LODO-669859 format. One record per residue (C-alpha): x, y negated, z. Coordinates in steps of 0.05 Angstrom, whole numbers, plus 5000, padded with zeros to 4 digits. Last residue first. Example, Ala and Ser with C-alpha at 12.3 -4.5 7.8 and 13.67 -1.06 7.14 Angstrom:
// residues 2
527350215143
524650905156
//
This chain:
// residues 709
697679904083
702479404051
701878954112
703279524161
709179784120
712179084117
711478984193
714479674206
720279524159
721778854191
721179124262
725679704245
730879224216
730978814280
732078064276
731777684342
735977104318
733177174249
726176974271
720477364236
713977024215
708477454185
702677384137
704876714109
699376274080
701475544083
698075474151
701576104179
708375824163
706375144191
704275464256
710975834262
714675184248
710774824303
712275394351
719675264343
724275864327
727075664260
732376184242
728176454185
724677064156
717876884127
713677474104
708777434045
703978024036
699477993973
692577683982
692877073936
699177323902
696077523835
691076943835
696476423842
695275853892
697976303947
704576323910
705275573910
703975523985
709076064000
714275723956
713075053989
713975364059
720175744035
723975134011
724574893938
730874603906
735474793964
733375304018
731275264091
725175714098
727476424080
722876874040
720377594037
715277723981
710778343974
707978803920
711378423864
708278223797
712377993738
714477313709
710576923762
714577223819
721077123782
719776393769
717376283840
723676613869
728276183826
724575563848
724775773921
732075933922
737176493908
732477043884
733477793894
729478393868
728579013912
725579693896
723580003963
725880693987
727080564061
734580484051
732780013994
729479544045
735379514092
740479434036
736478874003
735878514070
743478564075
744578314004
739977724010
742977514077
750077544050
748377143988
745076594030
739976193991
734376684008
728576993969
727377743971
722078023922
719578723939
717179263891
713679863922
716380543904
712780943850
719181133814
721581403881
728181213909
734181643927
739781283962
746481413928
745980773888
745380363952
751580673982
755480533918
753279803921
755379733993
762280013978
762779553917
761478943961
766579164013
771979253960
770378593925
770578203990
777378484006
779778333935
777577603941
781177574009
788077763985
791477914051
798477624060
803578144083
808577944137
816078004129
820878014189
827477804158
829977504223
824376984219
816877034209
817277094134
811277064088
809077554034
804377563975
797377733949
796078393984
789378753976
790478963904
797179313915
799879443844
804678863853
808979263901
814479503853
815078813822
816678463887
810778073917
811277323912
813976943973
809476404004
813175914049
809175774112
805175214143
802775454212
797375814250
799376314304
798477014333
790877124335
788977784365
785978474353
781978354290
774878514268
773578204200
767177804188
765677744113
762677164075
760277044004
757876363982
764576093955
769876583979
769676694053
773276964114
770577024184
775977284232
772377634288
774777764359
770378264397
768478204470
766778774517
773778794545
779579294546
779679324470
781879974439
786479884380
784680254316
790480544276
791080254206
787180504145
786879814114
779179784117
779180154183
783979654215
780079074185
773779324221
767879054181
762178584201
757278364148
754777644156
747277504159
746176754156
741876264195
747676024237
751576674244
747477304251
752677854255
751878514219
754279234228
752079624167
747880254175
741879964138
742479314178
744479454250
745178834292
751378554326
751078084386
751178674435
758578784418
760078114451
762577514413
768977154395
768676784328
774376504286
772376074227
771776014151
778676244129
779776314054
783175634045
787575784106
791676344075
790977004112
796877344145
798078024175
801978294235
801379044248
799979364315
793079584293
791178874272
795078244292
793577564262
797377004228
793376434197
797176114140
797475394114
800875394047
807775294018
810475463948
803575553916
802674803909
797074283910
791874833923
786574913870
779074833863
776674933792
769674703773
766574913707
760474523685
755574683629
750674263589
743673983590
739674433543
739475023591
742774813656
749575083674
753875133736
760275543743
765175563801
772375773802
776475813866
783875773879
789476233902
793176093837
794376813815
788077143841
782776603836
784976153779
788576673737
783477213750
777776743732
780976533666
782677263652
775377463662
773376883616
777377213561
784377013537
786277383473
786176733434
778576793430
775376113435
777375743373
780376253325
774376683340
772577263386
767276923428
762576853370
756077163395
758077183468
763277623502
763778043564
769278563564
771878403633
766378073674
766777313681
760777203635
756677583687
757176953728
750876663697
746877273720
749377173791
747176453788
740276633762
739477173816
740877903800
735978463816
733478543745
740578623720
741979193769
735679553746
737279443673
744279723683
750479293682
756679223637
753479663584
756079193529
748979143501
746179053571
751078483587
749678173519
742178183529
742777883599
747577333576
743077163517
737077113565
740976673612
742576193555
748675783575
748275033565
746374683500
751674143505
752773563553
759773803572
763573913637
770674053657
772373963731
779074003766
779173953842
785873873876
786274133947
789973914010
784573404028
780173353966
784073053908
780672883842
780773133771
776273013711
775573293641
769073033611
766373263543
760772853511
757673043445
756872563387
750172643350
746372283406
741272743439
733872813424
734173563413
733373463337
739172963342
743473473377
742074003324
744073523268
750573343304
752474083314
751674323385
756774303441
757174913486
759375513446
765275283402
766974613435
765874833507
769075513493
775275183464
775874733524
775075303574
780475693536
785175093537
783875003612
785475743625
791975693583
794675063617
793575253690
799575723695
804575193675
800974663717
801275083780
808775223772
809974473760
806674323827
800673863820
799873113815
793672693804
795072143751
790372493702
784472303746
779672183689
779672433617
774072293568
773072713506
768072413456
766072973410
763473053340
762273733308
763974033240
767974593273
774574333245
772773633269
771273893339
777874263341
781873633321
778473173371
778773683428
786173803416
787873073429
783973073495
787173743515
794073463499
792772883547
789973323603
795773803610
801673313618
796572823646
795873283706
801772903737
807973313754
810673543821
817373883822
821073313858
815273293907
817073993930
823973773952
820873183989
816073644024
821774104045
825673524075
819573274112
818173964141
825274024164
825273324195
818473424228
820774064262
827873824278
825773424339
821574014363
827474484359
832074014397
826973874451
825774614461
833174774465
834374214516
828274414558
830275154558
837574984577
835274544634
830575084659
836175594656
840975124693
835775024749
833575754753
840575994773
839975884849
832876184848
835176844818
833776944744
826877154716
823176504702
828376154658
828876794617
821476744597
822476014574
828776214535
824676754499
819376244480
824775774454
827976344415
821276484381
820875744362
827875814332
824976324284
821075774249
827775474230
829476094191
823176024150
824875294137
831875474113
829076014068
823975514039
829475004028
833375543990
827375673945
826374923934
833574833914
833375443869
827075183835
830674523821
836474903790
831575313747
828274663724
834674363698
835473653725
834873003685
836072373726
831471793739
832071083765
837170823714
838370073718
843970103769
847470673734
847070303668
849769663699
855570033731
857270353664
857069673630
861469363685
866369933680
866869853606
868069103609
875569123625
876469673575
873869233518
867269453489
867769553414
865870283418
865570623351
858670823328
857871563316
856971683242
849971813219
848572513191
845672433122
838672653109
837673113051
832672833002
825673123007
823173502948
825174182975
822074023043
815373883011
812573183007
805173153025
800272972969
798672222964
792971933006
786771742965
786671002950
782870442985
788970002988
789670103064
788770853051
794870843006
798870483060
796970993114
798171593067
805071323048
806971233121
804471933137
808472243079
814671853099
814572103171
819371603204
826571823208
828872173272
831271733330
838371813354
840971173320
835670763356
837971033423
835471643461
835071633537
828672013553
824571383548
827171283477
824871983459
818071823490
817571203445
818671633383
813272133404
808371573421
809371263353
807971923318
801672043361
799471323344
800371463270
796672123274
790771763308
790871233254
790671753199
784772103233
781171433240
781871303166
779772003144
773771983191
771671323157
772870653189
771070163133
775769793086
775969103055
773168813119
779368383133
780468723200
779869413170
784869223115
789568943168
788969583208
791469973148
797369513138
798969503213
799570263213
804470223156
808569703194
808270103259
811070713222
816770323191
818569933254
818470563296
823170913247
827870293244
828970163318
833569583300
832269243368
829168623335
825169083288
822369463347
819468833379
816268603314
813169263295
810569403366
807468703368
804068803300
801169473321
798269153385
795768543346
792168983295
788769393349
786668763386
783768473321
779869133312
777169033383
775068323365
771368543303
767169053340
768769783354
762870223373
762570663311
764471273352
770871393313
772570653317
771670653392
776571243396
781370843353
780870263402
782170713462
788271023429
791170343409
790270073479
793670703507
799570553459
800169813475
801569833550
806770393548
809770043488
811669453533
815069923583
818870263526
820869583497
823469373566
827670013569
830269863499
832369173523
836369473581
839369993535
842169453488
847269233539
850568693496
858068753499
861968323549
//
């Protein structure tokens, strides 16, 4: 029987999978100057093993490239050569070349199918080993035409052919499937699953029918209902399992995105005259292929921005007391049904002042609007369309993909969330929170104005049932106080211009939706169901609808629109801003500082005060409030108690130590009702203590007017 060379090639591929990462890690250590003699010996042994194993299997291109790599590593091991950037760059190219050849073998290629080794790279490696400058690259015209190898004739006797084929089938654990065919299977599985959901409706109808017939016929009807129900329930888990397995076939590890990013970071940093150590973690986490395809460009743009804008030049880092080599971390982890992808650097961070100046220069916000923004809101101006920093439009960070496109891709197209954190001098962090797949998601189905609508579970905070008396009026906006937070209340029927349904009770059902720190309570008629559903994209002629992100099927071709929560929040926020701008305010109006960690609470208190003609500036925590209070004088300060970084008691005490605020009004607005908390507020210097649970805008305004005289 002929030798089954494929089995030995498979073993070589598995062996190379151990050596190639070891080579990459060792070269990275060489770049940083951290490699000791033993690590260089390990590199040499890895290259030597690849050369020997490939030579036995007549994998000529791999043997040639491994041999040249071994020559250069031998010179490093002997001490006749030092690890210069040129040397480490050549070694990195060699490992990339070896990895490409091995991946071809993994995909089913044989030694005869492999392309010839890169002669220019082999020559450069061997020249560098001798301490010589690498030779000029060979042009295509100078290269000899490669001959097409003849197909090897089969010498396997017919009696053995079946055994060889059987062996190959037994050893192969993968098959190659066209992606469009796989997508068709998943689409059809989704249709089958949607149709199966309709059977639950039939079960409910059968239950109703079992109640209506005459007594002598109820027995058979009951039996039919039970049998149908048991059958549907037994198929539920089977159908869900089958669809999950189909989706898993399209899942890919994040390494297909992360690994090229790591290689790209090294090349871009060198072209910018910078040094970077890019570390990748969690690349084994899997996402749907569709997600990975759309995620690639935003991550590349964030990487380019980190290298171009974030990381400093080596000399600048040393002046700042940092090591010359910057750190870039790309990390992923799974959080329940989400995947979190984080990219952070230890660079200069984002300059708030530069952001403010650029936003004003681009006329993206007015001076008054800019003054009212918190630090976090100022940072997030970089996501506005048209925003750019000093060198945003470059070969490195332009590419026609702005930060607004990054945000739109993550939030609107991928139903995810994008968060930004930056500390001046200590780096920037972008955190992307993404669903595992867009094909199926948990959906909450509700009824509003006689129309069924859906909201994907990631945007749902909670369902609340309360009486109409629970609402307060805040500058004309219905508001609910929900656990120390003011949440605006909006009729979803009015927002979507649907007919309002009169409720026969005094209670109101609220669907509280959120995106990051912003919340909105939507008045709905009823909750229909909560289930995992197949998300269908909008047809082309409906993609102009900003408030709809997709469709789901409830069976029998009954389509339900999915609400796009970020767009809902944007619409309500812009409506409030327009109302504020329409209010006339005197140039001599008193200036008030509002400090609260809840975005909703800040905005509502701002609306109330601006309705009475006050100029309002917002701060998101005690430290932010203290900085703004010391930067310019305010006539009064309103503060919450429970806040991160610095609470309201500490802020009040610090303000009273300052001469400017020694006698200026400070009002504490909090959910803490205990007498001990009231006493502490007075002790640190507060002039008034208002409990949110009994909040009344007239009481707030009257208290403020009395204190301001």
